[in-house]
C-alpha positions as CSV (number, residue, x, y, z in Angstrom):
1,M,140.2,-122.0,127.6
2,A,138.4,-118.7,127.8
3,A,136.3,-120.5,130.3
4,F,138.4,-120.4,133.1
5,S,140.0,-117.3,132.1
6,E,136.7,-115.5,133.0
7,F,137.0,-116.4,136.0
8,G,139.8,-114.3,136.5
9,V,142.2,-117.2,136.6
10,L,146.1,-116.6,136.7
11,P,147.8,-117.7,133.0
12,E,150.2,-119.5,134.4
13,I,147.4,-121.7,135.7
14,V,145.3,-121.6,132.9
15,Q,148.1,-123.7,131.0
16,A,148.2,-125.8,133.3
17,I,144.8,-126.3,133.3
18,E,145.1,-126.5,129.5
19,E,148.0,-129.3,129.9
20,L,144.7,-131.5,131.9
21,D,142.7,-131.4,128.9
22,W,140.0,-129.9,131.4
23,L,137.9,-128.4,127.9
24,L,135.7,-126.2,130.0
25,P,134.7,-125.7,133.5
26,T,132.2,-128.5,134.9
27,D,129.2,-127.6,137.1
28,V,130.7,-127.7,140.2
29,Q,133.8,-125.9,139.3
30,A,131.9,-123.0,137.3
31,E,129.8,-122.3,140.7
32,A,132.8,-122.6,143.5
33,V,135.4,-121.2,141.7
34,P,134.3,-117.6,141.7
35,L,132.9,-117.9,145.3
36,I,136.5,-119.1,146.7
37,L,138.5,-116.8,144.9
38,G,135.9,-114.0,146.1
39,G,136.6,-115.0,149.5
40,G,133.9,-117.3,150.7
41,D,133.5,-120.5,152.7
42,V,131.5,-122.6,150.5
43,L,129.5,-126.5,151.2
44,M,129.8,-128.4,147.6
45,A,127.7,-131.4,147.1
46,A,128.7,-133.2,143.9
47,E,128.7,-136.6,142.6
48,T,132.2,-138.7,142.6
49,G,134.1,-137.6,140.0
50,S,132.6,-134.3,139.0
51,G,135.6,-132.2,139.5
52,K,135.2,-130.7,143.2
53,T,138.8,-131.5,143.7
54,G,139.3,-129.2,140.7
55,A,136.7,-126.9,142.1
56,F,139.3,-125.8,145.4
57,C,142.6,-126.8,144.4
58,L,142.2,-124.0,142.0
59,P,141.5,-121.0,143.8
60,V,143.6,-122.0,147.0
61,I,146.3,-122.5,144.8
62,Q,145.8,-118.8,143.1
63,I,145.3,-116.9,146.3
64,V,147.7,-118.7,147.9
65,H,150.4,-117.6,145.3
66,E,149.2,-113.7,145.2
67,T,149.1,-113.7,148.9
68,L,153.3,-115.3,149.0
69,T,153.4,-112.2,145.9
70,E,152.2,-109.5,147.9
71,R,154.5,-110.7,151.0
72,S,157.7,-110.8,149.1
73,S,156.9,-107.2,147.7
74,G,159.0,-105.4,149.7
75,K,156.0,-103.9,152.6
76,V,157.6,-102.5,155.5
77,V,155.7,-102.5,158.9
78,K,155.2,-98.7,159.8
79,D,156.1,-97.3,163.1
80,G,152.9,-96.4,165.2
81,C,150.3,-97.5,167.5
82,F,148.7,-100.8,166.9
83,L,148.6,-104.7,167.8
84,N,151.9,-106.2,168.2
85,P,152.3,-109.5,165.8
86,G,155.2,-110.0,168.0
87,D,153.6,-110.0,171.1
88,K,150.3,-112.5,170.8
89,D,149.3,-115.8,171.4
90,P,150.1,-118.2,168.5
91,M,146.4,-118.6,167.5
92,L,144.8,-115.0,167.4
93,G,144.9,-113.9,164.2
94,L,145.5,-110.4,163.2
95,S,144.2,-107.6,159.6
96,E,147.1,-106.3,157.7
97,S,146.6,-103.1,159.7
98,N,147.4,-105.2,163.1
99,L,144.0,-103.2,164.4
100,K,141.6,-105.9,163.7
101,C,141.9,-109.4,165.3
102,G,139.9,-112.9,165.4
103,A,140.3,-116.2,167.0
104,T,138.4,-118.9,166.2
105,A,139.3,-121.2,169.7
106,E,136.1,-122.1,171.5
107,R,137.9,-122.9,174.7
108,A,141.0,-121.4,174.8
109,W,141.4,-117.4,175.2
110,Q,144.0,-115.3,173.4
111,G,145.3,-112.5,173.7
112,A,147.6,-109.8,172.0
113,R,149.3,-106.2,173.2
114,S,150.0,-102.9,171.7
115,T,153.4,-102.1,170.7
116,V,153.6,-99.0,172.3
117,A,153.6,-99.1,175.7
118,V,153.3,-95.8,178.2
119,H,155.0,-94.6,181.9
120,E,154.7,-92.9,184.7
121,G,152.2,-90.3,184.4
122,G,149.6,-89.2,182.6
123,K,146.3,-90.0,181.0
124,Y,145.7,-92.3,178.1
125,Y,142.5,-93.8,176.2
126,Y,141.4,-96.3,172.9
127,E,138.4,-97.9,171.7
128,A,137.9,-101.9,171.0
129,T,134.7,-102.4,169.1
130,I,133.3,-105.4,169.2
131,V,132.6,-107.3,166.3
132,D,131.1,-110.7,167.4
133,G,132.3,-113.5,170.6
134,L,133.3,-113.6,173.8
135,C,136.1,-110.4,174.3
136,R,137.9,-108.8,177.6
137,V,139.6,-105.5,177.3
138,G,142.2,-104.0,179.2
139,W,145.2,-102.6,179.8
140,A,148.2,-105.1,181.2
141,T,152.7,-104.4,182.2
142,R,154.8,-106.0,179.5
143,Q,155.3,-108.5,182.5
144,A,151.7,-110.0,182.3
145,T,150.2,-113.0,180.7
146,R,148.1,-112.3,178.0
147,D,144.9,-113.1,179.6
148,L,144.2,-109.5,181.1
149,G,143.9,-110.5,185.1
150,A,143.0,-114.0,184.7
151,R,146.5,-115.0,186.2
152,D,148.4,-112.8,187.4
153,R,148.1,-108.9,189.8
154,Q,150.1,-107.6,186.3
155,S,146.8,-106.7,184.1
156,F,143.5,-105.1,184.5
157,G,140.5,-106.5,181.9
158,W,136.6,-106.5,182.0
159,G,135.2,-109.0,180.2
160,G,132.1,-109.4,178.2
161,T,130.1,-111.8,180.4
162,G,130.3,-108.6,183.4
163,K,133.4,-109.2,184.9
164,K,136.2,-107.1,185.7
165,S,139.4,-109.4,186.2
166,F,142.6,-109.0,188.6
167,G,144.4,-111.2,190.1
168,G,142.6,-114.5,189.3
169,Q,139.9,-112.6,191.1
170,F,136.5,-111.5,188.8
171,D,133.8,-109.2,190.3
172,S,130.9,-107.8,188.7
173,Y,131.3,-104.2,187.2
174,G,129.4,-102.5,184.4
175,G,127.2,-105.0,183.2
176,P,128.1,-107.4,180.5
177,F,128.5,-106.7,176.5
178,G,129.0,-107.6,173.3
179,K,128.3,-107.4,169.5
180,D,129.0,-103.9,168.0
181,D,128.9,-102.5,171.4
182,V,132.4,-99.7,171.5
183,I,134.4,-100.2,174.7
184,G,136.7,-97.2,175.6
185,C,139.5,-98.4,178.0
186,F,140.8,-95.0,180.3
187,L,144.4,-95.5,181.9
188,D,145.5,-92.9,184.5
189,L,148.4,-93.0,185.6
190,D,148.4,-89.1,187.3
191,C,146.0,-91.1,189.4
192,A,146.9,-94.5,189.5
193,S,143.4,-95.8,188.2
194,I,141.6,-97.4,185.5
195,K,137.9,-97.4,184.3
196,F,135.9,-98.5,181.2
197,S,132.3,-97.0,179.3
198,K,130.0,-98.6,177.2
199,N,129.0,-97.1,174.0
200,G,130.2,-93.3,175.6
201,H,128.6,-94.8,179.3
202,D,131.2,-93.7,181.7
203,M,130.9,-97.2,184.2
204,G,133.0,-95.3,187.0
205,K,136.3,-96.7,188.2
206,A,137.3,-100.1,188.1
207,F,140.1,-100.6,189.5
208,D,142.9,-98.7,191.4
209,I,146.5,-99.6,190.7
210,P,148.3,-101.2,193.1
211,E,151.5,-99.1,194.6
212,A,154.2,-102.3,193.2
213,L,153.2,-101.3,189.6
214,Y,153.8,-97.7,189.6
215,H,156.9,-97.8,188.0
216,S,155.9,-100.4,184.9
217,D,155.3,-99.5,181.2
218,F,151.8,-100.0,180.5
219,C,150.4,-101.6,177.1
220,A,146.8,-101.9,175.8
221,G,144.9,-105.2,176.0
222,I,143.1,-107.3,174.4
223,T,142.1,-111.3,174.3
224,L,139.7,-113.1,172.7
225,K,137.0,-116.5,172.6
226,K,135.8,-117.7,169.3
227,A,135.6,-113.9,168.6
228,E,136.5,-110.8,166.9
229,L,137.6,-107.3,167.8
230,R,139.4,-104.0,165.9
231,V,141.3,-101.1,168.0
232,N,141.7,-97.4,167.5
233,F,144.3,-96.0,170.0
234,G,144.1,-92.5,168.1
235,D,144.9,-92.7,164.9
236,Q,141.8,-92.6,163.6
237,P,138.7,-90.3,164.8
238,F,137.0,-92.1,168.4
239,R,133.7,-93.0,167.8
240,Y,133.1,-91.7,171.3
241,Q,135.6,-88.7,172.6
242,P,136.6,-90.0,176.1
243,T,136.5,-87.3,179.3
244,K,138.9,-84.3,179.4
245,G,142.4,-84.7,179.9
246,F,142.6,-88.1,178.3
247,V,144.5,-88.6,174.9
248,G,144.6,-91.6,172.4
249,L,147.7,-94.2,173.0
250,A,149.1,-93.2,169.6
251,Q,148.9,-89.7,170.8
252,A,151.0,-90.2,173.7
253,K,154.2,-88.2,174.5
254,E,156.4,-90.6,175.6
255,K,156.4,-94.0,174.1
256,F,157.6,-96.7,174.9
257,P,157.7,-99.0,171.5
258,Q,157.7,-102.7,172.1
259,H,159.8,-104.9,169.7
260,I,158.1,-106.5,166.7
261,A,159.4,-109.9,166.4
262,G,159.6,-111.7,163.0
263,Q,157.0,-109.2,161.3
264,K,159.5,-106.7,159.4
265,Q,161.7,-109.5,157.9
266,K,158.4,-111.1,156.9
267,E,157.2,-108.4,155.6
268,N,159.9,-107.3,153.9
269,G,159.9,-110.7,152.0
270,Q,163.4,-112.0,153.1
271,K,164.0,-115.3,153.6
272,G,163.0,-117.6,156.2
273,P,161.2,-121.3,156.9
274,R,157.2,-120.3,155.4
275,R,154.4,-121.8,157.3
276,P,151.4,-123.4,155.6
277,M,148.2,-121.1,154.5
278,A,146.2,-124.0,153.7
279,L,145.5,-127.5,154.5
280,I,143.4,-129.8,153.0
281,I,142.3,-132.9,155.2
282,E,141.4,-136.2,153.3
283,P,139.5,-139.0,154.7
284,S,142.2,-141.8,153.0
285,R,146.1,-142.6,151.9
286,E,145.0,-142.8,148.7
287,L,142.1,-139.8,147.8
288,A,145.3,-137.6,149.9
289,Q,147.8,-138.4,147.3
290,Q,145.2,-137.8,144.1
291,T,144.9,-134.6,145.7
292,H,148.3,-134.0,146.1
293,D,149.1,-134.9,142.7
294,I,146.5,-132.2,141.6
295,V,147.9,-129.6,143.6
296,I,151.3,-130.3,141.8
297,K,150.2,-130.4,138.5
298,L,148.1,-127.0,138.6
299,K,151.1,-124.9,140.2
300,R,153.5,-126.2,138.2
301,H,153.8,-122.8,135.6
302,L,153.9,-120.6,138.8
303,K,157.4,-119.2,139.4
304,S,158.2,-116.2,141.6
305,P,157.7,-117.5,144.0
306,Q,157.8,-120.8,143.6
307,L,154.6,-123.1,145.9
308,E,156.2,-126.1,147.8
309,A,153.5,-128.5,148.3
310,L,153.4,-131.4,151.2
311,L,151.8,-134.8,151.0
312,V,151.4,-135.4,154.5
313,V,149.7,-139.1,155.3
314,G,150.8,-142.4,157.6
315,G,153.6,-145.1,156.0
316,S,155.5,-142.6,154.6
317,S,159.1,-141.3,156.4
318,P,157.7,-138.3,159.1
319,A,161.9,-137.6,159.3
320,E,161.1,-136.4,155.4
321,Q,158.6,-134.3,156.3
322,I,159.5,-132.9,159.4
323,S,162.7,-131.8,156.8
324,A,160.2,-130.0,154.3
325,L,158.3,-128.6,157.0
326,D,161.0,-126.7,158.3
327,R,162.3,-125.6,154.7
328,G,158.7,-124.3,154.1
329,V,155.8,-124.9,152.7
330,D,152.6,-123.8,151.6
331,I,150.3,-126.5,150.9
332,V,149.6,-129.0,152.7
333,T,147.4,-132.1,151.9
334,G,147.1,-135.0,154.2
335,T,144.7,-137.6,156.6
336,P,144.3,-136.8,160.1
337,G,146.2,-139.5,162.0
338,R,150.0,-138.1,160.7
339,I,148.5,-134.1,160.8
340,E,147.4,-134.8,164.1
341,D,150.8,-136.3,165.2
342,L,153.2,-132.7,163.5
343,V,150.8,-130.5,165.0
344,S,150.7,-132.2,168.5
345,N,154.9,-131.8,168.4
346,G,154.8,-128.1,166.8
347,Q,156.2,-129.5,163.7
348,L,153.1,-128.4,161.5
349,K,152.2,-124.8,162.6
350,L,148.9,-123.5,161.8
351,D,149.4,-119.6,163.0
352,N,149.5,-118.8,159.0
353,V,146.4,-121.4,157.7
354,R,144.2,-119.5,155.9
355,F,141.9,-122.5,154.4
356,Y,140.7,-125.2,155.9
357,I,139.8,-127.9,153.5
358,L,137.3,-131.0,154.7
359,D,137.3,-133.4,151.4
360,E,135.3,-136.5,151.9
361,A,133.2,-134.6,155.3
362,D,131.1,-137.7,155.4
363,G,133.7,-139.7,155.6
364,L,135.8,-138.4,158.0
365,L,132.5,-137.9,160.3
366,T,132.3,-141.6,159.6
367,Q,135.5,-142.3,160.8
368,G,135.1,-140.5,164.1
369,Y,137.5,-137.4,163.0
370,E,134.7,-135.0,164.5
371,K,137.2,-134.2,167.4
372,F,140.1,-134.0,165.1
373,I,138.4,-131.3,163.2
374,M,137.3,-129.3,166.0
375,S,141.1,-129.2,167.4
376,M,142.7,-128.3,164.2
377,Y,139.9,-125.4,163.6
378,S,140.7,-124.0,167.1
379,Q,144.1,-123.2,166.2
380,I,143.6,-121.7,162.6
381,P,143.4,-118.1,163.4
382,S,140.0,-116.5,162.1
383,S,141.9,-113.7,160.5
384,Q,145.7,-113.1,158.8
385,P,147.5,-110.5,157.7
386,D,146.3,-109.2,154.7
387,G,143.0,-109.0,156.5
388,R,141.2,-111.4,155.7
389,R,139.1,-114.1,157.0
390,M,140.1,-117.7,157.1
391,Q,138.2,-119.5,154.6
392,M,136.1,-122.7,154.6
393,V,135.7,-125.3,151.9
394,V,133.4,-128.5,153.0
395,C,133.1,-131.3,149.9
396,S,130.8,-134.4,150.4
397,A,128.9,-136.4,147.9
398,T,126.0,-136.4,151.0
399,L,126.3,-133.1,152.0
400,H,122.3,-133.5,152.8
401,S,123.7,-135.6,156.1
402,F,122.3,-134.6,159.7
403,E,126.1,-134.7,160.7
404,V,128.0,-132.8,158.0
405,K,125.1,-129.9,157.9
406,K,125.6,-129.8,162.1
407,L,129.4,-129.4,161.3
408,A,128.9,-126.6,158.9
409,E,126.9,-124.6,161.2
410,R,129.8,-125.3,163.9
411,V,132.7,-124.2,161.8
412,M,131.6,-122.3,158.4
413,H,130.8,-118.3,158.5
414,F,127.7,-118.2,156.7
415,P,128.8,-120.7,153.4
416,T,127.3,-120.7,150.0
417,W,125.3,-124.0,148.8
418,V,127.0,-125.4,145.8
419,D,124.4,-128.1,145.6
420,L,124.5,-129.9,142.0
421,K,123.4,-133.2,143.5
422,G,120.5,-132.2,145.4
423,Q,119.4,-135.3,147.9
424,D,121.2,-138.5,147.0
425,S,120.3,-140.3,143.6
426,V,122.1,-143.0,141.6
427,P,123.3,-141.8,138.3
428,E,121.1,-142.7,135.3
429,T,124.3,-144.0,133.6
430,V,124.3,-146.5,136.6
431,H,122.1,-149.4,136.3
432,H,121.9,-151.7,140.1
433,S,120.0,-154.2,141.0
434,Y,120.6,-156.9,144.0
435,C,120.2,-161.2,144.2
436,F,119.0,-162.6,147.1
437,I,120.7,-165.5,148.9
438,D,118.5,-167.6,150.7
439,P,120.8,-170.3,152.5
440,E,117.3,-172.5,152.8
441,K,116.6,-172.5,149.0
442,D,119.8,-172.9,148.1
443,S,121.4,-176.1,149.8
444,S,124.2,-176.4,147.4
445,W,126.1,-174.9,150.8
446,H,126.3,-179.0,151.7
447,S,128.3,-180.2,149.5
448,L,130.7,-177.2,147.9
449,K,134.1,-178.6,146.4
450,R,135.9,-175.4,147.2
451,S,134.7,-172.1,148.9
452,V,135.7,-169.0,150.5
453,T,137.6,-169.0,153.9
454,T,134.7,-167.7,156.2
455,D,135.9,-164.5,158.8
456,G,135.9,-167.0,161.8
457,V,132.7,-165.7,164.0
458,H,131.4,-169.4,163.9
459,Q,134.6,-171.3,165.1
460,R,132.8,-172.3,168.3
461,D,129.6,-173.1,166.5
462,N,128.3,-176.3,165.5
463,T,127.6,-175.1,161.9
464,R,128.4,-178.4,159.8
465,A,126.0,-179.1,156.5
466,G,122.4,-180.6,157.4
467,M,122.5,-178.1,160.1
468,V,119.6,-175.0,160.0
469,T,120.4,-173.1,163.3
470,K,120.4,-169.5,162.9
471,E,124.6,-169.6,163.1
472,A,124.6,-172.9,160.6
473,M,122.9,-170.3,158.2
474,S,124.9,-167.5,158.4
475,E,127.7,-169.5,157.8
476,A,126.4,-171.2,155.0
477,V,125.9,-167.0,153.3
478,K,129.1,-166.8,154.0
479,R,130.3,-169.2,151.9
480,L,127.4,-168.9,149.3
481,K,128.7,-165.1,148.7
482,G,131.9,-166.7,147.1
483,E,130.3,-168.9,144.3
484,Y,127.7,-166.3,143.5
485,L,130.1,-163.6,143.2
486,V,132.1,-165.8,140.9
487,R,128.9,-167.0,138.8
488,A,128.0,-162.7,138.4
489,I,131.7,-162.5,136.7
490,D,131.1,-165.3,134.6
491,V,127.8,-164.3,133.6
492,H,128.4,-160.8,132.6
493,R,132.0,-161.7,131.2
494,M,133.6,-159.1,133.8
495,D,137.0,-158.2,132.7
496,Q,137.0,-155.3,135.2
497,A,135.3,-154.8,138.3
498,I,135.6,-153.3,141.9
499,I,134.3,-155.4,144.4
500,F,133.2,-154.5,147.9
501,C,133.3,-155.7,151.1
502,R,132.9,-155.3,155.0
503,T,135.6,-155.9,156.4
504,K,139.6,-156.3,155.2
505,L,139.0,-159.7,156.3
506,D,136.7,-160.1,154.2
507,C,138.8,-158.7,151.4
508,D,142.0,-160.5,152.4
509,N,139.7,-163.9,152.2
510,L,137.9,-163.2,149.0
511,E,141.3,-162.3,147.5
512,Q,142.9,-165.7,148.0
513,Y,139.5,-167.6,147.4
514,L,139.5,-165.8,143.7
515,N,142.6,-166.8,143.2
516,V,142.7,-170.5,143.9
517,C,139.5,-170.0,141.5
518,G,141.7,-168.5,138.7
519,G,144.3,-171.1,139.3
520,G,146.8,-168.0,140.3
521,G,149.5,-167.1,137.8
522,R,149.6,-165.3,135.0
523,S,147.0,-166.6,133.0
524,N,144.3,-166.5,136.4
525,K,141.4,-165.7,135.5
526,Y,140.0,-163.8,138.4
527,S,143.3,-162.1,138.5
528,C,142.7,-159.5,142.0
529,V,144.5,-156.8,144.4
530,C,143.1,-155.8,147.3
531,L,143.0,-152.6,148.6
532,H,142.6,-152.0,152.5
533,S,143.9,-149.9,155.5
534,D,146.1,-152.8,156.7
535,R,148.4,-153.4,153.4
536,K,151.6,-151.3,153.3
537,P,151.7,-147.9,151.7
538,Q,154.0,-149.1,148.8
539,E,151.6,-152.4,148.2
540,R,147.8,-150.3,148.1
541,K,149.8,-147.9,145.5
542,A,150.8,-150.9,143.4
543,N,147.6,-152.8,143.5
544,L,145.8,-149.5,142.2
545,E,148.3,-149.0,139.7
546,Q,148.1,-153.0,139.0
547,F,144.3,-152.5,138.4
548,K,144.2,-149.2,136.7
549,A,146.6,-150.9,133.7
550,G,144.9,-154.0,133.3
551,Q,147.1,-156.1,134.8
552,A,144.6,-157.1,137.7
553,K,140.8,-157.5,136.9
554,F,139.8,-157.3,139.8
555,L,139.8,-154.9,142.8
556,I,138.8,-155.9,146.3
557,C,138.3,-153.1,149.0
558,T,136.5,-151.7,151.7
559,D,134.3,-148.7,152.2
560,V,137.3,-146.1,153.7
561,A,139.6,-147.7,151.1
562,A,137.4,-146.6,148.2
563,R,137.2,-143.1,148.9
564,G,140.4,-142.8,146.8
565,I,139.9,-144.9,143.9
566,D,139.6,-142.5,141.0
567,V,139.3,-144.7,137.9
568,R,137.6,-144.1,135.3
569,G,135.2,-146.0,132.7
570,V,134.9,-149.2,135.1
571,P,132.2,-151.2,133.9
572,F,131.3,-153.0,137.1
573,M,130.9,-153.1,140.5
574,I,130.2,-156.0,143.0
575,N,128.5,-155.6,146.7
576,V,129.4,-158.9,148.4
577,T,128.0,-157.6,151.3
578,L,125.8,-154.3,152.0
579,P,127.7,-151.2,153.7
580,D,127.0,-150.2,157.5
581,E,125.8,-146.9,156.2
582,K,123.3,-146.1,153.4
583,Q,125.2,-143.0,152.4
584,N,128.3,-145.3,151.6
585,Y,125.9,-147.8,148.7
586,I,126.3,-144.2,146.9
587,H,129.6,-143.9,147.2
588,R,130.5,-147.7,146.3
589,I,127.1,-146.9,143.4
590,G,129.5,-144.2,142.2
591,R,132.8,-145.9,141.6
592,V,131.1,-147.2,138.3
593,G,129.2,-145.1,135.8
594,R,131.8,-142.1,135.3
595,A,132.3,-139.9,132.4
596,E,129.0,-140.8,130.6
597,R,129.8,-144.6,130.7
598,M,127.4,-146.9,131.5
599,G,128.1,-149.2,134.8
600,L,126.3,-152.1,136.2
601,A,126.3,-152.5,139.8
602,I,124.8,-155.7,141.6
603,S,124.3,-156.6,145.4
604,L,124.5,-159.6,147.2
605,V,121.6,-159.7,150.2
606,S,121.3,-162.2,152.5
607,T,118.1,-163.5,153.4
608,V,118.9,-164.5,157.0
609,E,121.3,-162.5,159.5
610,E,124.1,-162.7,159.1
611,K,126.7,-162.8,162.5
612,V,130.1,-160.2,161.8
613,W,132.5,-158.7,163.6
614,Y,131.8,-154.7,164.8
615,H,135.2,-155.1,167.5
616,K,134.7,-153.2,169.8
617,C,137.9,-154.0,171.6
618,P,141.4,-151.7,172.5
619,S,143.5,-153.3,169.6
620,R,140.2,-153.3,167.2
621,G,140.5,-156.1,165.7
622,K,143.9,-157.1,166.2
623,S,144.3,-161.0,167.2
624,C,140.8,-160.8,168.6
625,N,139.1,-163.8,168.7
626,N,135.8,-162.5,170.6
627,T,133.4,-164.1,168.9
628,R,130.8,-163.3,171.6
629,L,128.0,-160.8,170.9
630,V,128.5,-156.8,171.7
631,E,126.3,-156.9,174.6
632,Q,127.4,-159.8,176.2
633,G,130.9,-157.8,175.9
634,G,132.1,-160.0,173.0
635,C,133.2,-158.4,169.1
636,T,130.0,-159.3,166.7
637,I,126.7,-158.5,165.7
638,W,124.3,-160.2,163.8
639,Y,124.1,-158.2,160.4
640,N,120.3,-157.7,158.6
641,E,121.0,-157.1,154.7
642,V,117.3,-156.9,153.8
643,K,116.8,-154.1,156.4
644,L,119.9,-152.5,154.9
645,L,118.5,-152.8,151.9
646,R,115.3,-151.3,152.2
647,D,116.8,-148.3,154.1
648,V,118.4,-148.0,150.9
649,E,115.6,-147.6,149.0
650,A,113.7,-145.5,151.4
651,H,116.8,-143.5,151.5
652,L,116.5,-143.1,147.4
653,D,113.1,-143.4,147.4
654,I,113.3,-146.2,144.8
655,T,112.9,-149.4,144.4
656,I,116.2,-151.5,143.1
657,P,115.0,-154.5,140.7
658,Q,115.7,-158.0,141.9
659,V,117.3,-160.7,139.8
660,E,117.1,-164.4,139.9
661,A,120.1,-166.4,141.5
662,D,121.2,-167.4,137.8
663,L,122.4,-163.0,138.0
664,K,120.9,-162.7,134.4
665,V,120.0,-159.4,133.5
666,E,116.7,-159.7,131.1
667,Q,118.0,-158.3,127.7
668,N,115.2,-156.0,127.7
669,E,114.9,-154.4,130.8
670,F,117.5,-151.7,130.1
671,D,116.4,-152.2,125.7
672,G,119.2,-153.8,125.4
673,K,121.6,-151.2,124.4
674,V,124.2,-151.0,126.6
675,T,127.9,-152.3,126.7
676,Y,128.6,-152.0,130.1
677,G,132.1,-149.6,130.5
678,Q,130.8,-147.5,127.1
679,K,129.2,-144.8,126.5
680,K,125.2,-146.0,125.7
681,K,124.3,-145.9,121.7
682,P,121.3,-144.7,120.4
683,S,118.9,-147.2,119.4
684,S,119.4,-148.2,115.5
685,A,115.2,-148.0,114.8
686,S,115.7,-143.9,116.0
687,V,112.5,-142.5,116.5
688,Y,113.7,-139.8,113.5
689,D,114.0,-142.0,111.0
690,N,112.0,-141.0,107.8
691,H,110.5,-138.1,109.6
692,V,110.5,-136.4,106.6
693,E,108.0,-138.4,105.2
694,Q,106.4,-138.4,108.4
695,L,105.7,-135.0,108.7
696,A,105.1,-134.1,105.2
697,S,101.1,-133.9,105.6
698,S,101.4,-131.4,108.6
699,V,103.9,-129.3,107.0
700,A,102.0,-128.9,104.3
701,D,98.5,-128.1,106.5
702,L,100.5,-125.4,108.5
703,S,102.2,-123.8,105.1
704,R,98.2,-123.2,104.2
705,L,97.4,-122.1,106.7
706,E,99.6,-119.3,107.6
707,N,98.9,-118.7,103.4
708,H,95.7,-117.8,104.7
709,A,96.5,-115.7,107.7
710,Q,98.9,-114.0,105.6
711,S,96.1,-112.6,102.9
712,S,93.5,-112.3,105.8
713,F,96.0,-109.6,107.5
714,L,96.8,-107.9,104.3
715,R,92.7,-107.9,103.4
716,M,91.8,-105.9,106.7
717,R,94.3,-103.8,106.5
718,Y,93.5,-102.3,103.0
719,M,89.7,-102.7,103.9
720,T,90.8,-100.1,106.8
721,N,93.1,-98.0,104.8
722,W,90.3,-97.7,102.1
723,T,87.4,-96.6,104.8
724,K,89.7,-93.7,105.5
């Protein structure tokens, strides 16, 4: 496995890779693994099944293991003056030297104070260099809050907006400062005053220290909001030397060290619960489970220390997850709901996270998790004790969506694009087509002996046979789609397919219909299982396993559930309903035609508008029967599949071929060389047959020309030498 070894991957991980039969890195792995190992933020765009899960799991596991090894190597915190790890806000990150700090929170200020305090007499100085963002610097007593004058009368600050702060009052002082500015902080305990400088320029006295604080211990203090800065307490030469009489805080003759809570214990590698270093967010339980399984397999040979991984999803015992967190966890993979619950309750702490990974980011955004993403981001420090920045990895099969780009601009630090997909496209291994369902031309719905149970949106409408109202045509399409689905299965002799429906109710109704059509029992011709979020986790897992094992021929699911499906070699996919979002068409299509195997996808497209559920109610559809339109205060809309189809074609810049109502695909349309679910076979009449005979005369001509050219060259050379 030299290819992975060349990335600098640990031998133990290479061994696990070999056991997974990953013979060579995929394209996305070859690009992304070195970038993540190198410490960069990465945006990945690649097809489903391209290996992007391994592309981020592999380097994350390695760096987490290396970091744990370093922390357990017996390093001891040195005495001296630096920012106190035991006296800081939880979302403030400190470098290994504890002289550089950062905070990603956009709203909450995060502060820290120095390990050294001074008391009654003397003149002290330190410098703060603004790396980026909004900062406030100054001095504080041990009794002060860490916000430097914003709430109490125990601290004094000067902020980047050009305001000085004390006792909750902000007054103009010195002008604003920002990136690359060096702020000098002067504490004169002899004269009971505080002043500041900017890039060596003295701004004059800012505060008189109240008499009530004359006998207090004073520490250096900083506080940040989505910013970074570094401090120099005098152990290194100052950029701008302080005025006469002032000495660096580190050179104070009388120091009053503060307690460094927990830091020596952590650095000495003593036992204690480890907090997660990597947080991986997935949009579905199934996808979270698959990613967690990859983590488990890749870390299996790493020892001393052993990495601990935890799956955090709904439907499983919170008590077990909390117990695991209390014992110590290094990598957490989960879905937004349960992660948010654990974070808000204080059981899952993010102050040690250095990898924040959003898998299927477009799916997370489509499901409305942007606020959650930003909330988690604001609680993760921008840097960690080893001095490295927090790294972000964003993965998506539709990375070019506006929403994903906008998110990346907000949270990522000069990310590198690993774009092996380009604009959205359908793989060459997938043949996709559509069939129009026109209830005005196909009147068979009037006399169907069996039909799928519909979703109930027309329960108050008069949609009996023979009616030609808009509502009647909508109900007719719902009934006809079940017939066309069975016809497609029969015509193409499908023995394995993924079937997509728009809603969970549609999935349930279709499952019941196929079981009725197939006769039920073990000999069911149309044996099927359902996969959507209303099914219990154990049932969802069992259903997916049945489909993978071939015990059920058809998997019926929604878009959200489909993001957790990883089944190789599925030959067929049917869209009973087109997706609401055109990007989801790509996700659905990506379920087939994987691992170089051919796949056929068929979409059943209504020619008339269809009335469907679109729940805006607080229950999100639970026991809701409000069939009025949304604009009338109800929970239904009119759905135009023809427009959705044209949007997909415009998005892909292609024309999707149409098949007739018999759902037959012309054999010569794809040269008749395709067996869906298998690799494409070359034509028996290869263009290379008899190629020796066909090229014989041309080869003879080339031989004569070559002999002539060589003879001419020799004659010219001989004549040239003779004339000399």
